[in-house]
NUFI-752794 format. One record per residue (C-alpha): x, y, z. Coordinates in steps of 0.02 Angstrom, whole numbers, plus 50000, padded with zeros to 5 digits. Example, Ala and Ser with C-alpha at 12.3 -4.5 7.8 and 13.67 -1.06 7.14 Angstrom:
506154977550390 506844994750357 
END
This chain:
503475035749601 504455028449739 503175017349859 504185009250002 499855016050235 497705011950388 496465009250474 495405022250558 495385011250691 496304995550728 498045003550774 497255020050831 498255021151005 498215034151146 499925029851222 501225045151196 502845043251080 504345038451186 505285050551260 506845044351198 506495046051014 507465064650982 506285073250866 507055077650696 506335095350610 505955090950433 504665102850348 504225106650176 505695113350120 506655099350175 505595088050110 505375093649926 507495092649929 507355075749968 506165070949826 505115062649915 503645062850066 503575046950162 501685042150263 501615028350397 500115017850404 499645001250427 498964988450296 497174984550282 495574983350198 495265001650168 496845012050168 498165001850096 498204986050014 498554974149835 497094969549739 497494959149582 499184965749586 498734985149601 498994994849759 497375003649803 496665010949970 495955026550026 497455033750129 498595028249985 497705036549844 497455052549937 499215055649985 499885049349808 498625065149752 499495077149875 501205070149828 500845073049650 500225090249710 501995091949775 502835084249617 503655072749736 503795054249752 502735044449875 503515031350010 502315021950116 502985013450282 501654999350326 501744999650523 500324991350622 501104997050816 500515016350821 501825018550945 503125012050815 502215023450702 502355041050808 504405035650826 504615034750641 503695051550640 504815059650771 506455052550697 506145059950530 505945042150440 504205047850411 503285065250373 501305060950393 500505047950524 498835043250394 497955032350510 496335038650544 496925046650713 495765051750827 496005069450873 495975072951069 496915082651189 498155071251231 498725070551066 498595086451023 500115088451142 501165075951045 500745081450870 500105093150753 498475087850672 497865092350477 496175099250461 494715084850499 494425072850362 493165063150441 491805065550601 491365048050654 491025037350816 491505020650896 490115006750898 489894991850975 489974977550880 488824961650926 488274946150828 486374943850784 485574927650843 486034913550734 484044912350662 484034929350615 483864926450434 482074921450481 481564931250623 480854949350614 481644964550645 480804968550821 481224950150874 483074952850821 483024969150905 482624961651064 484154951451080 485364965251044 486114980951162 485584995851135 485665004951298 487555007351339 486905004851520 486644987051473 488714984651451 488784982251636 489614965551684 489914961151503 491484956551429 492004969051275 493714965451175 494704979051110 496514980551041 497814984951166 498035002251178 496775009551086 495545021751099 494155010951116 494835006051297 494725023951341 493035027951280 492195012051372 493305017651521 492205035251498 490655025551496 491045016151652 491435032251729 489685039651670 488695026851691 489145017851845 489344999951772 490764988951785 491254985851597 492574969151598 493794977251460 494814964851381 496374971851283 497104958951163 498564960151026 497374960350892 496674972950769 494894978850763 494864970450608 495254953850666 494174956750817 492594960150707 492734943550625 492944934050784 491324941150844 490634936250673 491294917450695 490644916850864 492154916850963 491964931151059 490384940451106 490774958551084 492034971451012 492154990050964 492594998250791 492425014150708 490725018750620 491575021350456 492425005850454 490804998050496 489995001850354 491244991350264 491184977950387 489374977050375 489364971450191 490564958250245 489744952850388 487844954350381 487694943050543 488424957750632 487614972150704 488474987350714 487105001650764 487445004350968 488455020450981 489925019951131 490685036151101 490185055251055 490645061650870 492495062850858 493575070550716 494935061050624 496335066950547 498115066350475 499685067850614 501275078650581 502665081750694 502315093850840 503905105250808 504645108150631 503145104450511 502235121750507 502425124650324 501915106050289 500405108050393 499995123850301 500305115950132 499205100750162 497705109550242 497615121450101 497655107249996 496425096450078 495295111050088 495205113049896 495295093349857 493845089549992 492505099649907 492935090149733 491805076249638 493585066649639 493665067449821 491715062049835 492045047449725 493585041849823 492605041249979 491155032349906 492455019249819 493175013649981 491805017450112 490135015650018 489155001549927 489754983849893 491264985549802 492434985049941 491494968150010 491754960749841 493544965549846 493724959350013 493044941449970 493974939049816 495624926949821 496624941549767 496374952449911 498164951049964 497654957950141 496714943050184 497644929650065 499444936450027 499044931149844 499614943549702 498984933649566 498164916049503 500044910849445 500824913649594 501414897449627 502184894949460 502994911449463 503724905649638 504464890649559 505224897949420 506154912449509 506814901749645 508094895149476 508764912449464 508804918149655 507684931949612 506134935649745 504464930749663 503654946449689 504954956549576 504474944649433 502624947249487 502934965849468 503624963749305 502224951649234 501034964549295 502094978349197 501974968249038 500234960849037 499274963749203 499364946049222 498394942349064 498934926548990 498124929448830 498684946248784 499934948548609 500734963748568 500844972348397 502354966048382 501884947448437 502634947748599 501264935248706 500734930248848 501084935949041 502774939649008 502634945648836 503884934048769 504174932548569 503834915948509 505644916148422 506424920048608 505394906248677 505854894948544 507614898148585 507704892848742 506474876448707 504764882848750 503174886148636 502554901948736 500884901948664 500484884048732 500414886748911 500654899849057 501944887349137 503164888848956 502704906448959 503434910149124 504874897949120 505354905348949 505174922749013 506284918149142 507574908649051 507834926248967 508114934249131 509454921149183 510274925049016 510314943349044 510834941049214 512374932049133 512714946449019 512864958049146 513564949749298 515334954849257 514954971049217 513804976049366 514444968449528 513154974849638 511544962749623 510274975449656 510884986449534 511024974949420 509124970249418 508814987749347 510014984249192 509124967849176 507364977249172 507934989249055 508674976248938 507144965848960 506164979148894 507294986848750 508524973248706 510284973548809 511274979748650 510394996848685 510924996348869 512454992248837 512725006348720 512065017748858 513565010748969 514785014948841 514165032048837 514005035349017 515865029449015 516515040548870 515675055748953 516235052249132 514835045349210 514735028849310 514375013849198 513965003149325 512575014449405 510795015249323 509905029449402 510665048049341 511915038049234 511745023749125 509855028149125 510285046349062 511135039848913 509925026448864 508705042748845 509925051548753 510085036948628 508525047048524 509805060948484 510885060248347 512425066948428 512385051548530 511655035848426 513035040748296 514245039648406 515735028248353 515445018448533 513595015548490 513344998848397 511374997348408 510955014648331 509375023948387 508195020148524 506625032748522 505915025548672 507315026548815 506155038548910 504715024848912 506135011748964 506675022149123 504795022349167 504575005549138 506005000049263 505445013249392 503605007749380 504194988149401 505264994149561 503705003049629 502694989949617 503784979049695 504004988749847 502194986549859 502304967649839 503654966749980 502234972550099 501354954350074 502654949350189 
END
């Protein structure tokens, strides 16, 4: 997959997309022809995030399965502003808004909606008294707002442009009570944290998100509804998305009835698992960390001019950040360096994580020298280096010669040199006179290795 996803609540805006954006028609045929489907959503603790180096999230996993159903790659564009998400949709840069959008009449004028994924409400978020742990339930209840009429004269903080403001305005109209609605440029998750810390008194969030937040912030109460039940769905372009909509709805209708879907929903919205993840040092949405070894990776990646997150993606592929793993061939540690290779660069790779990473990056520096004159484009050269890290540079040099001999571009990886690396398992090619390193049975695996690292790197880049 190529991965380049949101809160049901945090960026759920009511504003229309700018009329200045010219709408592009890009339906299912065009999407299939392009080889990928693109979803836009924000980066948060239920929809899309990185945990211990692995991309996760409800919408990420849902759309990954839909993309697989269509035999397409999935591209995720993180975007925290729903207005920008509308623009990406209508400009053709995205095909789906996967942000738990509330379905209402205004939005139906702007976009098509998939079949509903959820029915939910918006709830008031308020802090229990400081001594709530020692108080009886009825004593706590006396301190909390339970009637919507009690919101009169109260200040409620909501994300600017969100549907939460609209719900509170409806309450004002129906109750005749004035509510001080304060719009701020913070997502709902941040506002919930501020209530928990006592910095603000009240905010509003989606009831499904409250299920997760309740486990994270036991000092908060999420029991008072401020809206009627509302449906949430995926958003598609209003014009030119009929075929995609039909395909998506047909797939969702089948998938929602499966045990796989039930487990996916449970994984992200029920139980204590998400609370444990969110409290981890390696929940990247909160901490920006990928692994326990980020600082060492940063230190040595700077010596070769590579983004540390690319090195981290390679390390995950090699060892999943397990420093004690040893392959059947003797490769050791985080970067799976052979002890003999480490010795060549002056490091005992079994002695420490620092040595292991330093040796692995020294090897990458060596490979860069091998290909620097042959592959002038630095970004393209990365693919050759990654393949060489896995298979050895000799096999990659052979594949370059085969590509050139057969009329392909020896300086381009995808569809050119990668193709002939695969063919080194065939006698016609590995016995060719230009080949010096013979048979390679794992060409397909090497290509998958390169793709997997670059895919994961695209995820890690979102941490910026």
